[in-house]
N, C-alpha and C positions, 0 to 999 in steps of 0.2 A: 218648480212645477214644470215649466217648459223644457228645462234642461234634462230632466229625467226622461221625458218622452223622447227627446232627441237621442238619448243614449240607448233607449229601448229600440228605437227604430233602426239605429246604426247596427246594433247587435242582431236584429232580425234580418236585415239586408245582408250582413256579413254571413249569416248562417245559410241563407239562400244562395249566396255566391259560392260557398263551399260545396253545398249540394249540387249546384249546377256544374261546378268545376269537376267534381267526381263523376257525374253523369257524362259529361262531354269527354273526359279522359277515357272512360270505358267505351264510348262510342268511337273514338279515335282509334283506340287499340283494336276494336272489332273490325273496323274498316281496314286497318293495316294488316291484320291477320288475313282478311279476305284477299287483299292484293298479293300477299306472300304466297298464298295457296294457289293463286291463278298462274297458269302458264303464260297466258297472254291477256292481261286484264284489259277490259274495254275502257274507252275514254270516260264513259259514265261512271265506272267504278273508280277510277283515278280522280274524277271530278269530286265524287262524294268523300274520297279520302282527303283531299286538299281543303274542303269545306270543313270537315270535322277537325283537322289539324288547325286551321285558322281560328275556329271558335275556341278550341282549347287554349291556344296561346294568347288570344285576347283575354280570356278569363284570367290566365296566370298573370298577365301584365296588370289587369284590374286589381287582383288580390295583392300584387306587390305595391301598387300605388296606394291602396287602402291600408297597407301594412297589416293584412289579415294572416293569422297563423292558425294551424290546427289546434294549438294549445289554448290560444286566446280567444 
């Protein structure tokens, strides 16, 4: 009884992790594109790029630690 709930919770959190990972990847790519288009990007733009990159790589490490795949 309790083990089934644990499995459902894990699956639910893994799905949320994958959705968050995809969202953050898109945000990182958007910020990267902004910096590439700028002749002289401001410090604030570079700051937002670094934050987006850090969030994305944090989620990548979390997915690897949980052994989450797109197929599973």
